C-alpha positions in Angstrom: 93.4 66.8 123.5 95.3 68.5 120.6 96.3 72.1 121.4 96.2 75.3 119.3 99.7 76.7 119.3 100.2 80.4 118.8 103.4 82.4 118.7 103.2 86.2 119.1 106.1 88.7 118.9 105.9 92.1 120.7 103.5 90.7 123.3 104.6 92.5 126.4 102.3 95.5 125.9 99.7 97.1 123.6 98.0 95.0 120.9 100.4 92.1 121.2 99.6 91.8 124.9 95.9 92.0 124.3 96.0 89.3 121.6 98.1 87.1 123.9 95.7 87.5 126.7 92.7 86.6 124.5 94.5 83.6 123.0 95.6 82.2 126.3 92.6 79.9 127.2 92.0 76.2 127.8 93.2 74.1 124.9 95.8 76.7 123.8 99.6 76.8 124.0 101.2 80.2 123.7 104.7 81.3 123.1 105.4 85.1 123.4 108.6 86.8 122.3 109.4 90.4 123.4 112.3 92.4 124.8 110.4 92.7 128.1 108.7 89.9 130.0 105.1 89.2 129.0 103.1 88.6 132.2 99.8 86.8 131.8 97.4 84.9 134.0 97.4 81.3 132.8 94.0 79.6 133.1 93.7 75.8 133.7 94.2 73.9 130.5 96.4 76.5 128.9 100.2 76.7 128.6 102.3 79.9 128.3 106.0 80.1 127.6 107.8 83.5 127.4 111.0 84.4 125.7 112.8 87.7 126.3 114.7 88.4 123.2 115.8 91.4 121.1 114.0 91.2 117.7 116.6 93.5 116.3 118.9 90.5 116.4 116.7 87.9 114.7 119.4 85.4 113.6 120.0 83.7 117.0 116.2 83.9 117.7 115.4 82.2 114.5 117.8 79.3 115.2 116.2 78.9 118.7 112.8 78.9 117.2 113.7 76.2 114.6 115.0 74.0 117.4 112.0 74.6 119.6 109.5 73.8 116.9 111.5 70.7 116.0 110.9 69.4 119.5 107.1 69.6 119.2 105.1 66.6 118.1 102.7 67.7 115.4 100.2 65.0 116.5 99.6 67.0 119.7 98.5 70.1 117.8 95.2 71.2 116.4 96.7 74.3 114.6 99.8 76.5 114.7 99.9 80.3 114.1 102.7 82.8 114.0 101.7 86.4 114.6 104.3 89.1 113.8 103.2 92.0 115.9 106.5 93.7 117.1 107.3 97.1 115.6 109.4 100.1 116.3 108.7 103.7 115.3 111.9 105.9 115.1 112.1 109.6 115.7 109.2 111.4 114.0 111.0 113.8 111.6 112.1 114.1 108.0 114.9 111.7 107.1 117.1 114.7 106.4 116.8 115.7 110.1 118.5 112.6 111.3 122.0 113.1 112.7 124.9 110.6 112.2 124.5 109.3 115.7 120.9 108.4 115.0 121.6 105.9 112.1 121.3 103.0 114.5 117.7 104.1 115.4 116.7 103.9 111.7 118.4 100.5 111.3 116.7 99.1 114.4 113.3 100.1 113.0 113.9 98.1 109.9 115.4 95.2 111.7 112.5 94.8 114.1 109.8 95.7 111.6 110.9 93.8 108.5 114.1 91.8 109.0 112.7 89.9 112.0 109.4 88.9 110.3 111.4 87.8 107.3 113.9 85.6 109.2 111.4 84.2 111.7 108.9 83.4 109.0 111.6 81.4 107.2 112.3 79.5 110.4 108.6 78.9 111.1 107.7 77.7 107.6 110.7 75.4 107.3 110.3 73.9 110.8 106.6 73.2 110.3 106.6 72.2 106.7 106.4 68.5 107.6 103.4 69.1 109.8 101.2 69.4 106.8 101.3 65.6 106.6 99.7 65.5 110.0 97.0 67.8 108.8 98.0 70.7 111.1 96.6 74.0 109.7 99.3 76.6 109.7 98.7 80.4 109.6 101.1 83.3 109.3 99.7 86.8 110.3 101.7 90.0 109.8 100.3 93.0 111.8 100.8 95.8 109.3 99.5 99.4 109.2 97.7 101.8 107.0 101.0 103.6 106.8 102.4 100.7 104.8 99.8 101.5 102.2 99.6 105.3 102.4 102.9 107.1 103.2 103.2 109.7 105.9 105.9 112.3 106.0 108.2 112.2 109.1 107.9 108.4 109.5 109.9 107.0 106.6 111.4 104.0 108.5 108.0 102.8 109.8 106.3 103.3 106.5 109.1 101.4 104.7 109.0 98.5 107.2 105.2 98.1 106.9 105.2 98.4 103.1 107.9 95.7 103.0 105.9 93.5 105.3 102.9 93.8 103.1 104.9 92.7 100.0 106.6 90.0 102.0 103.1 88.6 102.8 102.1 88.8 99.1 105.2 86.8 98.1 104.8 84.2 100.8 101.1 83.8 100.0 102.1 82.9 96.4 104.8 80.5 97.6 102.5 78.7 100.1 99.6 78.6 97.7 101.8 76.6 95.4 102.8 74.2 98.2 100.6 71.2 99.1 98.9 72.1 102.5 100.8 75.4 102.5 100.4 77.9 105.3 97.7 80.6 104.9 99.3 84.0 104.9 98.0 87.6 105.4 99.1 91.0 106.3 96.5 92.9 108.3 96.1 96.5 109.3 94.5 96.6 112.8 93.1 100.1 112.7 94.1 103.0 115.0 94.8 101.8 118.5 95.4 103.6 121.8 99.0 102.3 122.4 102.4 103.7 123.4 103.0 104.4 119.7 100.1 106.8 119.6 101.7 108.6 122.6 104.9 108.9 120.6 103.0 110.4 117.7 101.2 113.0 119.9 104.5 113.9 121.6 106.3 114.6 118.4 107.5 118.0 117.5 104.9 119.6 115.3 107.6 121.5 113.4 109.1 118.2 112.3 106.0 116.1 112.1 103.2 117.6 109.9 100.6 115.0 110.9 100.9 115.8 114.6 97.5 117.5 114.9 95.7 114.6 113.2 96.8 112.2 115.9 96.0 114.6 118.7 92.5 114.9 117.1 92.0 111.1 116.9 92.5 110.8 120.7 90.4 113.9 121.4 87.6 112.6 119.3 87.5 109.2 120.9 88.4 107.5 117.6 91.1 105.1 119.0 90.3 101.5 119.7 91.6 100.0 122.9 94.1 97.2 122.5 91.5 94.8 123.7 89.0 96.0 121.1 91.6 95.8 118.3 92.7 92.4 119.4 89.2 91.0 119.2 88.8 92.3 115.7 92.1 90.9 114.5 91.6 87.5 116.1 88.1 87.3 114.7 89.4 87.7 111.2 92.3 85.3 111.9 89.9 82.6 112.9 87.6 83.0 109.9 87.6 80.1 107.4 88.6 82.5 104.6 91.7 83.8 106.3 94.5 84.0 103.8 92.4 84.1 100.7 93.4 87.8 100.4 97.0 88.5 101.3 96.5 92.2 102.2 93.6 93.0 104.6 92.3 95.7 106.9 90.0 95.2 109.9 88.1 98.3 108.9 87.2 96.8 105.5 86.3 93.3 106.6 
């Protein structure tokens, strides 16, 4: 039987791991890409392949992805989806507080959060373009953030990466809409989730990060979704027939 092929970056923990776990079921083939190993139980009828790779160096990874996709027979697939989930939050402080030896941290945040989605999307769309003739639905989902749409002081690199990701989705949606059987593209904010990133936000120096108390309050008030809850919401929207009709979405507004 044809399989649903899903590729997820940043799947070793948090939301990415929860999405991978929920996607890995009979009739599904999953490729996960993260710096650390993604360990998942594989049920009968499912296939899981895991790549350990640094998304801050997306060039070699994109070439590997093109070659890997070229080796897949589109006639064996029911659908193919790429989910860009990986992201990095740099030191929570005004940009003026960064020292010269911390420039690499800022660069890494943009490479993982924006350069990797750009380069891997190019590889994915090019490698699967011919699959349209085999009637294989293609989807491209960017996991964005409310911080890409409403800026927050002390997190310039993360805000910039997510805002760039949103605009990348807008541009790709226009390109694919003009292509016969083009991929459906959307950038989705998943809500506020109880992940390691939230731990970073709560551990930040309040003197450098003005929103510190807000994130402490979100946890204290029980207002954070678990990764599993957020994954369910995201995948439900991804599976809807109208996915991609709006390039910029938010699970809290759907």
